[in-house]
C-alpha positions in Angstrom: 0.0 0.0 0.0 3.0 2.3 0.6 4.3 1.5 -2.8 0.8 2.2 -4.2 0.9 5.7 -2.6 4.3 6.3 -4.2 3.0 5.3 -7.6 0.1 7.8 -7.2 2.5 10.5 -6.0 4.8 10.1 -9.0 1.9 9.8 -11.4 2.5 6.2 -12.4 -0.8 4.7 -11.0 -2.6 4.8 -14.4 0.2 2.9 -16.1 -1.5 -0.3 -17.4 1.2 -2.7 -16.5 1.8 -1.3 -13.0 -2.0 -1.2 -12.4 -2.3 -4.9 -13.3 0.5 -5.7 -10.8 -1.4 -3.8 -8.1 -4.6 -5.7 -8.9 -2.7 -9.0 -8.6 -1.1 -7.9 -5.3 -4.4 -6.8 -3.7 -6.2 -9.9 -4.9 -3.7 -12.3 -3.5 -3.7 -10.4 -0.2 -7.5 -10.7 0.0 -7.9 -6.9 -0.3 -10.6 -7.2 -3.0 -12.1 -3.8 -2.4 -8.8 -2.1 -3.5 -8.4 -4.5 -6.3 -11.9 -4.0 -7.6 -11.6 -0.2 -7.3 -8.5 -0.3 -9.5 -10.3 -2.3 -12.1 -13.3 0.0 -12.0 -11.2 3.1 -12.2 -9.5 1.9 -15.4 -10.8 3.5 -18.5 -10.2 0.4 -20.4 -9.8 -2.6 -18.1 -7.9 -5.3 -19.9 -8.1 -9.1 -19.7 -5.0 -9.2 -17.4 -6.5 -7.1 -14.6 -9.8 -9.0 -14.8 -7.9 -12.3 -14.8 -5.9 -11.2 -11.8 -9.0 -10.3 -9.9 -10.7 -13.6 -10.9 -7.6 -15.6 -9.9 -7.4 -13.9 -6.5 -11.0 -14.8 -5.7 -10.5 -18.4 -6.7 -7.2 -18.8 -4.8 -8.8 -17.5 -1.6 -12.0 -19.7 -2.0 -14.4 -17.0 -3.0 -16.0 -19.1 -5.8 -19.3 -17.2 -6.1 -17.5 -13.8 -6.4 -15.2 -15.3 -9.0 -18.0 -16.5 -11.2 -19.8 -13.1 -10.9 -16.6 -11.4 -12.1 -16.4 -13.8 -15.0 -20.0 -13.0 -16.0 -19.2 -9.3 -15.7 -16.2 -9.8 -18.0 -18.4 -11.6 -20.5 -21.1 -8.8 -20.5 -18.4 -6.1 -20.9 -17.0 -8.0 -23.9 -13.6 -8.7 -22.3 -12.1 -11.6 -24.1 -10.7 -14.4 -22.0 -7.1 -15.7 -22.4 -5.1 -18.8 -21.4 -4.9 -17.5 -17.8 -8.6 -16.7 -17.4 -10.0 -20.0 -18.4 -8.0 -22.1 -15.8 -9.2 -19.8 -13.0 -12.8 -19.9 -13.9 -12.8 -23.6 -14.6 -11.2 -24.1 -11.1 -14.1 -22.1 -9.7 -16.5 -24.4 -11.5 -14.6 -27.5 -10.1 -14.8 -26.1 -6.5 -18.5 -25.4 -6.8 -19.2 -28.6 -8.7 -21.0 -26.4 -11.2 -21.1 -28.6 -14.3 -23.5 -26.4 -16.3 -21.2 -23.4 -15.9 -18.2 -25.6 -16.6 -19.7 -26.7 -19.9 -20.4 -23.1 -20.9 -16.8 -22.1 -20.2 -15.6 -25.2 -22.1 -17.7 -24.1 -25.1 -16.2 -20.7 -24.9 -12.7 -22.2 -24.8 -13.4 -24.3 -27.9 -14.8 -21.2 -29.8 -11.8 -19.1 -28.9 -9.3 -21.9 -29.6 -7.9 -22.1 -26.1 -9.1 -25.8 -25.5 -5.8 -27.0 -27.0 -3.8 -25.0 -24.5 -2.0 -27.2 -21.9 -3.1 -25.3 -18.8 -6.7 -25.0 -20.0 -6.8 -28.6 -21.1 -5.6 -29.7 -17.6 -8.2 -27.7 -15.8 -10.9 -29.0 -18.0 -9.8 -32.6 -17.1 -10.0 -31.7 -13.4 -13.3 -29.9 -13.7 -15.1 -32.8 -15.4 -13.6 -35.3 -13.0 -14.6 -33.3 -9.9 -18.1 -33.0 -11.4 -18.3 -36.8 -11.5 -17.8 -37.2 -15.3 -14.6 -39.3 -15.3 -15.1 -40.7 -18.8 -15.4 -37.2 -20.2 -12.4 -36.2 -18.2 -10.3 -39.0 -19.6 -11.5 -38.3 -23.1 -10.4 -34.7 -22.8 -7.1 -35.9 -21.4 -6.6 -38.1 -24.5 -7.1 -35.0 -26.7 -4.3 -33.0 -25.1 -1.6 -32.9 -27.8 1.4 -32.6 -25.5 0.6 -34.6 -22.4 3.1 -33.7 -19.6 3.5 -34.6 -16.0 1.0 -31.8 -15.0 -1.6 -33.3 -17.3 -1.2 -36.8 -15.8 -1.2 -35.4 -12.3 -4.4 -33.6 -13.0 -6.0 -36.9 -14.3 -5.0 -39.4 -11.7 -5.5 -36.9 -8.8 -9.1 -36.5 -10.0 -9.5 -40.3 -9.8 -8.1 -40.2 -6.3 -10.5 -37.5 -5.2 -13.3 -39.7 -6.7 -12.2 -42.6 -4.4 -11.1 -44.6 -7.5 -7.7 -45.4 -6.1 -7.0 -48.6 -8.1 -7.7 -46.7 -11.4 -5.4 -43.9 -10.2 -2.6 -46.4 -9.7 -3.1 -47.9 -13.1 -3.0 -44.4 -14.7 0.3 -43.6 -12.8 1.8 -46.8 -14.2 0.6 -45.9 -17.7 2.3 -42.5 -17.3 5.6 -44.1 -16.3 5.4 -46.5 -19.2 4.8 -43.6 -21.6 8.1 -42.1 -20.6 6.8 -39.2 -18.6 9.0 -38.7 -15.5 6.9 -38.3 -12.4 7.6 -35.4 -10.1 7.3 -35.0 -6.3 3.6 -34.1 -6.6 2.9 -37.3 -8.7 4.8 -39.4 -6.1 3.0 -37.8 -3.1 -0.4 -38.4 -4.7 0.2 -42.1 -5.4 1.8 -42.6 -2.0 -1.4 -41.4 -0.4 -3.2 -43.9 -2.6 -0.9 -46.7 -1.4 -1.6 -45.7 2.2 -5.4 -45.9 1.5 -5.0 -49.3 -0.2 -2.5 -50.5 2.4 -0.4 -51.6 -0.5 3.1 -52.0 0.9 4.4 -53.6 -2.3 3.5 -50.6 -4.4 4.9 -48.3 -1.7 8.2 -50.1 -1.9 8.2 -49.8 -5.7 7.5 -46.1 -5.5 10.3 -45.7 -2.9 12.7 -47.5 -5.2 11.6 -45.3 -8.2 12.2 -42.1 -6.2 15.7 -43.3 -5.3 16.4 -44.4 -8.9 15.3 -41.0 -10.2 17.2 -39.1 -7.6 14.1 -37.4 -6.3 14.6 -36.0 -2.8 12.1 -36.8 -0.1 10.4 -33.6 0.7 8.6 -33.5 4.1 5.2 -34.1 2.4 6.4 -37.1 0.4 8.4 -38.5 3.3 5.3 -38.4 5.6 3.2 -40.0 2.8 5.8 -42.8 2.5 5.9 -43.4 6.3 2.1 -43.5 6.2 2.1 -46.0 3.3 4.5 -48.4 5.0 2.7 -48.0 8.4 -0.8 -48.7 7.0 0.5 -51.7 5.0 2.0 -53.3 8.1 5.6 -52.7 6.9 6.6 -51.3 10.3 10.4 -51.9 9.8 10.2 -49.9 6.5 8.1 -47.2 8.1 10.6 -46.7 10.9 13.6 -46.7 8.5 12.0 -44.0 6.4 11.0 -42.1 9.5 14.5 -42.1 10.8 15.8 -40.6 7.6 13.6 -37.5 8.0 15.9 -34.8 9.3 13.3 -32.9 11.2 10.2 -35.0 11.7 7.0 -33.0 12.3 4.0 -34.0 14.3 2.5 -35.6 11.1 5.6 -37.8 10.7 5.4 -39.0 14.4 1.6 -39.6 14.1 2.0 -41.7 11.0 4.6 -44.1 12.4 2.9 -44.3 15.9 -0.6 -44.9 14.4 0.9 -47.6 12.1 2.4 -49.4 15.0 -0.9 -49.4 16.8 -2.8 -50.5 13.7 -0.6 -53.6 13.4 -0.4 -54.5 17.1 3.1 -53.1 17.7 1.8 -51.3 20.7 5.0 -51.6 22.7 7.0 -49.9 19.9 4.3 -47.2 19.6 4.8 -46.3 23.2 8.6 -46.2 22.8 8.2 -43.9 19.9 5.8 -41.7 21.9 8.6 -41.4 24.6 11.1 -40.5 21.9 8.7 -37.9 20.5 8.4 -36.2 23.9 12.2 -36.2 24.2 12.7 -34.7 20.7 10.7 -31.6 21.7 7.8 -32.2 19.3 4.6 -31.9 21.3 2.0 -34.6 20.7 -1.4 -33.5 19.5 -4.8 -35.0 20.1 -4.3 -37.6 17.3 -0.9 -38.7 18.8 -2.5 -39.2 22.2 -5.5 -41.0 20.7 -3.2 -43.6 19.1 -1.3 -43.9 22.3 -4.5 -44.5 24.2 -5.3 -47.4 21.9 -1.8 -48.8 22.6 -2.4 -48.6 26.3 -5.8 -50.3 25.9 -4.3 -53.1 23.9 -1.5 -54.0 26.4 -3.3 -52.9 29.6 -0.9 -50.1 30.4 -3.0 -48.4 33.1 -0.6 -45.8 34.6 0.5 -44.5 31.2 -3.2 -44.3 30.2 -3.9 -42.1 33.2 -0.9 -39.9 32.3 -2.2 -39.5 28.8 -5.6 -38.5 30.2 -3.8 -35.8 32.2 -2.1 -34.6 29.0 -5.5 -34.3 27.3 -6.8 -32.3 30.2 -3.9 -29.9 29.9 -4.5 -29.5 26.2 -8.2 -28.9 27.0 -9.0 -31.8 24.7 -10.4 -34.3 27.2 -13.9 -33.1 26.3 -13.3 -33.7 22.6 -15.6 -36.5 21.3 -12.8 -38.5 19.6 -10.5 -38.2 22.6 -13.2 -39.0 25.1 -14.2 -42.2 23.3 -10.5 -43.2 23.3 -10.4 -42.7 27.1 -13.6 -44.8 27.6 -12.1 -47.5 25.5 -8.8 -47.4 27.2 -10.2 -47.5 30.7 -12.7 -50.3 29.7 -10.0 -52.5 28.2 -7.9 -52.0 31.4 -10.9 -53.1 33.4 -11.3 -49.7 35.1 -15.0 -49.2 34.5 -15.4 -46.6 37.2 -12.8 -44.4 35.4 -14.5 -45.2 32.1 -17.8 -44.1 33.5 -16.3 -40.9 34.8 -14.8 -40.1 31.4 -18.2 -40.8 29.9 -20.1 -38.7 32.4 -17.7 -35.7 31.9 -18.5 -35.5 28.2 -20.7 -32.4 27.5 -22.3 -34.0 24.5 -22.5 -37.8 23.9 -23.0 -39.3 20.6 -23.8 -43.0 19.7 -20.1 -43.8 19.5 -19.6 -42.8 23.1 -22.6 -44.9 24.2 -21.4 -47.8 22.2 -17.9 -47.6 23.8 -19.3 -47.6 27.3 -21.8 -50.4 26.6 -19.0 -52.4 25.0 -16.8 -51.8 28.0 -19.3 -53.1 30.5 -19.9 -56.1 28.2 -16.2 -56.9 27.9 -15.7 -56.6 31.7 -18.5 -59.1 32.4 -20.9 -56.5 33.8 -23.6 -57.6 31.3 -26.5 -56.4 33.4 -25.1 -52.8 33.3 -24.6 -53.1 29.6 -28.2 -54.1 29.0 -29.4 -51.4 31.5 -27.4 -48.7 29.6 -29.1 -49.7 26.3 -32.5 -49.6 28.0 -31.7 -46.0 29.2 -30.5 -45.1 25.7 -33.7 -46.4 24.2 -36.0 -44.8 26.7 -34.3 -41.5 26.3 -34.9 -41.7 22.5 -31.2 -41.6 21.8 -30.2 -42.8 18.3 -28.5 -46.2 18.2 -27.0 -48.2 15.4 -26.1 -51.7 14.4 -23.0 -51.6 16.6 -25.1 -50.8 19.6 -27.5 -53.7 18.9 -24.7 -56.2 18.2 -22.8 -55.2 21.4 -25.7 -55.3 23.8 -26.8 -58.7 22.3 -23.5 -60.2 23.5 -24.4 -59.3 27.0 -28.0 -60.6 26.5 -26.5 -63.9 25.3 -24.3 -64.1 28.4 -27.2 -63.4 30.7 -29.4 -66.0 28.8 -32.1 -63.2 28.9 -34.4 -64.5 26.2 -37.1 -61.9 26.9 -34.7 -59.1 26.4 -33.4 -60.7 23.2 -37.0 -60.8 21.8 -37.5 -57.1 22.8 -34.3 -56.1 21.0 -35.3 -58.2 18.0 -38.6 -56.2 17.8 -36.8 -52.9 18.3 -34.3 -53.7 15.5 -37.3 -54.4 13.2 -39.1 -51.1 14.1 -35.9 -49.0 13.8 -35.2 -50.4 10.3 -31.8 -51.9 11.1 -32.9 -55.5 11.3 -31.7 -56.1 7.7 -28.1 -55.2 8.8 -25.7 -58.1 8.4 -24.2 -57.7 11.9 -27.6 -57.3 13.6 -29.0 -60.5 12.0 -25.9 -62.6 12.9 -25.9 -61.2 16.5 -29.6 -62.1 16.9 -29.0 -65.5 15.5 -26.1 -66.1 17.8 -28.0 -64.8 20.9 -31.1 -67.0 20.2 -28.7 -70.0 19.8 -26.9 -69.3 23.0 -30.2 -68.9 24.8 -31.1 -72.4 23.4 -34.1 -71.0 21.4 -33.2 -72.9 18.3 -36.6 -72.4 16.6 -36.1 -68.6 16.5 -32.5 -69.0 15.5 -33.4 -71.4 12.7 -36.1 -69.0 11.4 -33.6 -66.1 11.2 -31.0 -68.4 9.6 -33.5 -69.5 6.9 -34.7 -66.0 6.2 -31.2 -64.6 5.5 -30.6 -63.4 1.9 -26.9 -64.2 1.9 -24.6 -67.0 2.9 -21.8 -66.3 5.3 -19.4 -68.1 7.7 -20.5 -66.2 10.8 -24.2 -67.4 10.6 -23.2 -71.0 10.1 -20.7 -70.7 13.0 -23.4 -69.5 15.3 -25.9 -72.2 14.3 -23.4 -75.1 14.3 -22.0 -74.0 17.7 -25.5 -73.7 19.2 -26.7 -77.1 18.0 -23.4 -78.6 19.2 -23.6 -77.0 22.7 -27.3 -78.0 23.2 -27.1 -81.6 22.2 -28.4 -81.6 18.7 -25.2 -82.7 17.0 -27.0 -84.3 14.1 -28.4 -80.9 13.0 -24.9 -79.4 13.4 -23.5 -82.0 11.0 -26.3 -81.5 8.6 -25.6 -77.7 8.5 -22.0 -78.4 7.8 -23.0 -80.4 4.7 -25.2 -77.4 3.7 -22.3 -75.1 4.3 -20.1 -77.2 2.0 -22.8 -77.1 -0.7 -22.8 -73.3 -0.4 -19.0 -73.4 -1.1 -18.2 -71.7 2.3 -14.8 -72.6 3.7 -14.9 -73.5 7.4 -12.6 -72.0 10.0 -10.9 -73.6 13.0 -13.8 -72.6 15.3 -16.4 -74.4 13.2 -14.1 -77.4 13.0 -13.8 -77.4 16.8 -17.6 -77.1 17.3 -18.3 -80.0 14.8 -15.7 -82.2 16.6 -17.5 -81.5 19.9 -20.8 -82.4 18.2 -19.3 -85.7 17.2 -17.9 -86.2 20.7 -21.4 -85.9 22.2 -22.9 -88.2 19.6 -20.0 -90.7 19.8 -20.0 -90.3 16.0 -16.5 -91.8 15.4 -16.6 -92.1 11.6 -17.9 -88.5 11.2 -15.2 -87.4 13.6 -12.5 -89.1 11.5 -13.9 -87.3 8.3 -13.7 -84.0 10.1 -10.1 -84.8 11.1 -9.3 -85.2 7.4 -11.0 -81.8 6.7 -9.0 -80.2 9.5 -5.8 -81.5 7.9 -7.0 -80.4 4.4 -7.8 -76.8 5.5 -4.6 -76.5 7.7 -6.4 -76.3 11.1 -4.1 -78.7 12.9 -1.9 -75.9 14.1 -5.0 -74.3 15.8 -5.0 -75.2 19.5 -8.8 -75.2 19.8 -9.3 -77.6 16.9 -6.5 -79.8 18.2 -7.9 -80.0 21.7 -11.4 -80.8 20.3 -9.8 -83.6 18.2 -8.3 -85.2 21.3 -11.7 -84.8 23.1 -13.6 -86.2 20.2 -11.5 -89.4 19.8 -11.6 -89.9 23.6 -15.3 -89.6 23.8 -15.9 -91.7 20.7 -14.1 -94.6 22.4 -10.8 -94.5 20.6 -8.3 -93.6 23.3 -5.4 -94.7 20.9 -6.4 -92.1 18.3 -6.8 -89.5 21.1 -3.3 -90.3 22.3 -1.9 -89.8 18.8 -3.7 -86.5 18.4 -2.5 -85.3 21.8 1.1 -86.0 21.1 0.9 -84.2 17.7 -0.1 -80.9 19.3 3.1 -78.8 19.2 2.3 -76.4 22.1 0.1 -78.2 24.6 -1.7 -76.0 27.1 -3.7 -77.0 30.2 -6.8 -77.7 28.1 -4.8 -80.2 26.0 -3.4 -82.0 29.0 -6.8 -82.0 30.8 -8.6 -83.4 27.8 -6.2 -86.3 27.5 -6.1 -87.0 31.3 -9.9 -86.9 31.3 -9.9 -89.3 28.3 -7.7 -91.8 30.1 -9.9 -91.5 33.2 -13.1 -92.2 31.3 -11.6 -95.2 29.7 -10.5 -96.6 33.0 -6.8 -96.1 32.3 -6.1 -94.7 35.8 -2.4 -95.4 35.9 -1.8 -93.9 32.5 -3.8 -90.8 33.5 -1.7 -90.3 36.6 1.5 -90.8 34.6 0.4 -88.2 32.1 -0.5 -85.8 35.0 3.0 -86.2 36.5 4.5 -85.6 33.0 2.5 -82.4 32.8 3.9 -81.2 36.1 7.4 -82.0 35.0 6.8 -79.9 31.8 6.0 -77.0 34.1 2.3 -76.8 33.3 0.3 -76.1 36.5 -3.1 -77.9 36.8 -6.4 -76.1 37.1 -9.5 -77.4 39.0 -10.7 -79.3 35.9 -7.4 -81.2 35.6 -7.7 -82.3 39.2 -11.3 -83.4 38.7 -10.0 -85.6 35.9 -7.2 -86.9 38.1 -9.7 -87.9 40.8 -12.0 -89.5 38.3 -9.1 -91.5 37.0 -8.5 -92.7 40.6 -12.2 -93.4 40.9 -12.6 -95.5 37.7 -9.4 -97.4 38.4 -10.2 -98.0 42.1 -7.0 -96.2 43.2 -8.3 -95.1 46.6 -5.0 -94.2 48.3 -3.8 -92.2 45.3 -7.1 -90.3 45.1 -7.1 -89.5 48.8 -3.5 -88.2 48.5 -4.3 -85.9 45.6 -7.5 -84.7 47.3 -5.9 -83.9 50.6 -2.9 -82.1 49.1 -4.4 -80.2 46.2 -4.6 -76.9 48.0 -1.1 -77.3 49.5 0.5 -78.5 46.3 -1.4 -76.5 43.6 -3.2 -73.7 45.5 -6.6 -75.0 44.5 -9.3 -75.3 47.1 -11.6 -78.4 46.6 -15.0 -77.5 45.0 -18.2 -79.5 45.0 -16.9 -81.5 42.0 -13.7 -82.5 43.9 -15.7 -83.5 47.0 -18.2 -85.5 44.9 -15.3 -87.4 43.2 -13.6 -88.2 46.5 -16.9 -89.3 48.1 -17.5 -91.5 45.1 -14.0 -93.1 45.4 -14.6 -93.9 49.1 -18.2 -95.0 48.5 -17.4 -97.4 45.6 -14.6 -99.0 47.6 -17.0 -99.7 50.5 -15.6 -97.0 52.9 -19.1 -95.7 53.5 -18.4 -94.3 57.0 -15.4 -92.4 55.8 -17.4 -91.1 52.8 -20.2 -89.8 55.2 -17.6 -88.2 57.5 -16.2 -86.4 54.4 -19.7 -85.1 53.5 -20.1 -83.8 57.1 -16.8 -82.0 56.9 -17.5 -80.0 53.7 -17.1 -76.3 54.5 -20.1 -75.4 52.3 -23.5 -76.8 51.7 -23.2 -80.0 49.7 -25.0 -80.0 46.3 -26.6 -82.8 44.3 -23.4 -84.2 42.9 -22.1 -85.0 46.4 -25.3 -86.6 47.6 -25.7 -88.4 44.3 -22.2 -90.0 44.8 -23.3 -91.2 48.2 -26.6 -92.6 46.8 -24.7 -94.4 44.1 -22.4 -95.9 46.8 -25.5 -97.0 48.8 -26.9 -98.8 45.7 -23.6 -100.6 45.1 -23.4 -101.9 48.6 -27.2 -102.2 49.2 -27.1 -99.9 52.2 -30.7 -99.0 52.6 -30.3 -96.5 55.4 -27.6 -94.5 53.7 -29.6 -94.6 50.4 -32.7 -93.2 52.1 -30.7 -90.4 53.7 -29.0 -89.4 50.5 -32.3 -89.7 48.6 -34.1 -87.4 51.0 -31.4 -84.7 50.6 -31.6 -85.1 46.8 -35.4 -84.8 46.8 -35.0 -81.3 48.4 -32.0 -80.3 46.2 -33.1 -81.7 42.8 -36.9 -82.5 43.1 -37.3 -82.8 39.3 -34.5 -85.3 38.8 -35.8 -88.8 38.1 -32.5 -90.5 38.7 -32.8 -90.2 42.5 -36.2 -92.1 42.5 -34.8 -94.8 40.2 -31.7 -95.4 42.3 -33.7 -95.6 45.5 -36.2 -97.9 43.9 -33.3 -100.1 42.7 -32.0 -100.3 46.3 -35.4 -101.4 47.5 -35.9 -103.8 44.7 -32.5 -105.5 45.2 -33.6 -106.1 48.9 -37.1 -107.4 47.8 -38.9 -104.4 49.4 -41.6 -104.1 46.8 -43.9 -102.0 48.9 -41.2 -99.4 49.2 -40.6 -99.6 45.4 -44.3 -98.9 44.9 -44.1 -95.9 47.3 -41.2 -94.5 45.3 -43.1 -94.9 42.0 -46.2 -93.3 43.6 -44.0 -90.4 44.8 -42.7 -89.9 41.3 -46.3 -89.9 39.9 -47.6 -87.5 42.6 -44.6 -85.2 42.1 -45.1 -85.4 38.3 -41.5 -86.5 37.9 -41.0 -88.4 34.7 -38.3 -91.0 34.5 -35.7 -90.1 31.9 -36.0 -92.8 29.2 -32.9 -94.9 28.5 -31.6 -94.1 25.0 -28.7 -95.5 23.0 -27.0 -94.3 19.8 -24.9 -96.1 17.3 -23.3 -94.7 14.1 -23.5 -96.7 11.0 -22.2 -95.4 7.6 -22.3 -91.7 8.5 -25.7 -91.9 10.1 -26.5 -91.9 13.8 -29.4 -94.3 14.9 -31.3 -93.9 18.1 -32.9 -96.6 20.2 -35.1 -96.6 23.3 -36.2 -99.6 25.4 -38.5 -102.0 23.4 -38.0 -99.8 20.3 -39.7 -101.2 17.1 -39.6 -98.1 15.0 -36.4 -99.1 13.1 -36.9 -100.3 9.5 -34.9 -103.5 10.4 -36.6 -104.2 13.7 -37.5 -107.8 12.8 -33.8 -108.5 12.0 -32.7 -106.8 15.2 -35.0 -108.8 17.5 -34.2 -112.0 15.6 -30.5 -111.3 16.3 -31.3 -110.8 20.0 -33.1 -114.1 20.1 -30.2 -115.8 18.4 -27.8 -114.3 20.9 -30.1 -115.3 23.8 -29.8 -118.9 22.8 -26.1 -118.8 22.4 -25.6 -116.9 25.7 -27.8 -119.4 27.6 -25.6 -122.2 26.4 -22.5 -120.3 27.5 -23.9 -119.9 31.0 -25.5 -116.4 30.9 -28.5 -115.8 33.2 -30.4 -112.5 33.2 -29.9 -110.5 36.4 -33.7 -110.0 37.1 -33.0 -108.6 40.6 -32.2 -105.2 39.2 -35.6 -104.8 37.5 -38.0 -102.7 39.6 -41.1 -103.9 37.9 -43.2 -106.1 40.2 -43.8 -108.8 37.5 -42.9 -112.5 37.1 -39.4 -113.6 36.1 -40.2 -114.3 32.4 -41.6 -110.8 32.0 -38.5 -109.3 33.7 -36.2 -111.2 31.4 -38.1 -109.9 28.4 -37.9 -106.3 29.6 -34.1 -106.7 30.2 -33.6 -108.2 26.8 -35.1 -105.1 25.2 -32.9 -102.5 26.8 -31.8 -99.8 24.3 -28.1 -100.6 24.4 -28.8 -104.3 23.6 -31.0 -103.2 20.6 -28.2 -100.9 19.4 -25.5 -103.6 19.7 -27.8 -106.1 17.9 -28.2 -103.6 15.1 -24.5 -103.0 15.0 -23.9 -106.8 14.6 -26.2 -107.0 11.5 -25.2 -103.7 9.9 -21.4 -103.7 10.2 -18.7 -106.0 8.7 -17.6 -109.0 10.8 -14.8 -108.2 13.2 -15.5 -104.4 13.1 -15.7 -102.7 16.6 -19.2 -101.7 17.7 -19.5 -98.3 19.4 -22.6 -97.4 21.4 -23.4 -94.4 23.5 -26.0 -94.5 26.3 -27.5 -91.6 28.2 -27.8 -93.4 31.5 -25.6 -95.7 33.5 -25.3 -99.2 31.9 -27.2 -101.7 34.0 -25.6 -104.8 35.6 -27.4 -107.2 33.3 -26.4 -105.4 30.1 -22.8 -105.3 31.4 -22.8 -109.1 31.9 -24.6 -109.6 28.6 -22.0 -107.7 26.6 -19.1 -109.7 28.2 -20.7 -112.9 26.9 -21.5 -111.4 23.5 -18.1 -109.9 22.7 -16.5 -113.4 23.3 -19.2 -115.3 21.3 -19.1 -112.9 18.2 -15.3 -112.2 18.5 -15.8 -108.4 18.4 -14.9 -105.5 20.6 -18.0 -103.7 22.0 -17.4 -100.2 23.2 -20.2 -98.7 25.3 -20.0 -95.1 26.6 -22.5 -94.6 29.4 -23.1 -91.4 31.5 -20.0 -92.2 33.7 -17.3 -93.8 31.6 -16.3 -96.1 28.8 -16.6 -99.9 28.8 -14.5 -101.8 26.4 -15.8 -105.4 26.2 -13.3 -107.7 24.7 -12.6 -111.5 25.0 -15.2 -111.9 27.7 -14.1 -109.1 30.0 -14.6 -105.3 30.5 -12.0 -102.6 30.8 -13.7 -101.3 33.9 -12.9 -104.5 35.8 -16.6 -104.6 36.9 -15.9 -101.4 38.8 -18.3 -98.7 37.6 
């Protein structure tokens, strides 16, 4: 302005060239009043002054004013030049004014400036920014002398339109055409690489820059660090970062955020410390990344320090930072602090609500998570699919089926029911609440096929005892060409374990090998469990020793398998090996150890482990441990000692303890003890039929038929239904179910004929039915008939006629195998020269060569 005053003083202010320079100066300095006054005072304003004014408006973001100036130029008849058109086209780009842009394009064509390089480039950008990329590329093709500026204009337009892949292709085409990229080209494509997380292309660009001798300016260096970081090339990111002479806050943020993104949280916090030491002050984005790192590794104290830093920056009330604080405190299990951070927020959006609900859910406070959602809904606060999915996890943990149905209704009314995550979360919750009809309905109504939905359904069916449906769904999943994951494999193996479906389990083992799941610890543990529960302890043993890194679950599964099969000594040897390997037991392992002692009759060993478990392993005996020890003592006839142990329990004994005592009373026909245990069980588990049946068996074995009748009447009056005995056998990939006296099978006539044939052969071999165990007050012949038609006998008979000679027969029973069936199978296995494996509710029985693996101790 002083210079302008001198120009006026010396009479030079009307000089056209100097006046145009003044217009340019004032326009670039945003002094448009002075600039416009100079233009208006000019007797004949030329295109240069108008273009300068127009350019100033555009450069400073005054798009509307720029277009008004252009219209005024047009009305005054001022012809545009190669500098005017780029400015006005840039204004059209910024405003996304396609109509005006086309008019200007027409004027450029008429005046012959379309072929100008600068005009052509701005036309390319204008059409791209207005969404007409095909027109943009066509115009680019018409530029006679395409240079690096033209190419930059084209692929930067693609980047701005989120077409990153196409932008990369254009960049490669430019390089192939012989055009040398400049720093601007490189920085554009590096940002594309960061967005695509394409570390390979980032390395190529880095190499190209070095080859071409292009220096890394601050912008390009930061873009390269960001590219390496987002692609997970943390070593490369740190190497480039260390080459930056004076890294700014953007440089630090890029490398720290990359470390956090790819779980290098420890390195992120080290870099944060170096940043503080370097004198560069972290900003809110730096601290937000650091909060995520603290959350991931549970760094509570540093998290608090970061919170203090945010308070000093007056950024703790910022929405983004506050959500980071809630997340950090939640993941560090500091929910009181998380709640305070939430309560201190002046304004809370759905992300903040979701963060707090998720925190309560992750920390196991599911009731509070559900309560928060209820408050959110009642206060008419907007929620989204993340809110619904998160709160449904807590609903599933609480088994709150009513709440699940309410949320289901809310999701439909709010219009987010069709969301992928909401549908899968509802499906999973219904499954975990054992409401399979609702889960199945949602599953069938889906309009897409995905792994998550199949995982939820298969897991639910497996957990709640419908393994056959789980296996059917797996076949359906294969037909849909969906590849399983280790979790589904684990669930299916558990389903096979519950069904004792050995052949299906073997097929799944093959699938696990095929899909590379054998390195997964969950799938490997489930494989051990499946083979053990399907009666093949040898296969379980092989699977166990193939696990590279055995954890406590692996050891417990194998020890439990040995225990169930009656291999007590092997179980204890494996337990001692586990201790030598430095793996401490948990309470489940010790239950398996006591069960091993129980099934093998190792009373002294069992007593030793029970008495020293707290001293040796720091584990206090629970109900399960007491029940096992009482069962050990009871089965061995030490009834007084067992009763003394019951009386010494430091808490109220549950049904498992009294059930063990009742079982001991049945074995040793101790009526008084049986009555006492039964009375306790009637109070603790009034709906359980097993108590009535065992007590009736005790009375029946003593010939006390009046008492048997009283027990049966008590069952009837109490509306307690006896659980029917059921047996399962797998033949050729299909599981068959039998109940006592079953005639529903298509080969029933053959099955009963086989039983008659076996009956004759067994009679000759010396077998006599043990009718004393039958509680029906009927004559001996009727009792023998009833015993012959037990479900496990029907299953074994079917196995004999449906499997090749010599093949083992594997049967599962839902109740304890009776004495008569046990004797019956010892005779049968010898006569037919086959191994018969029966898994009852307590253990496995391997019948071979006329004897049983349990040694008649079960």
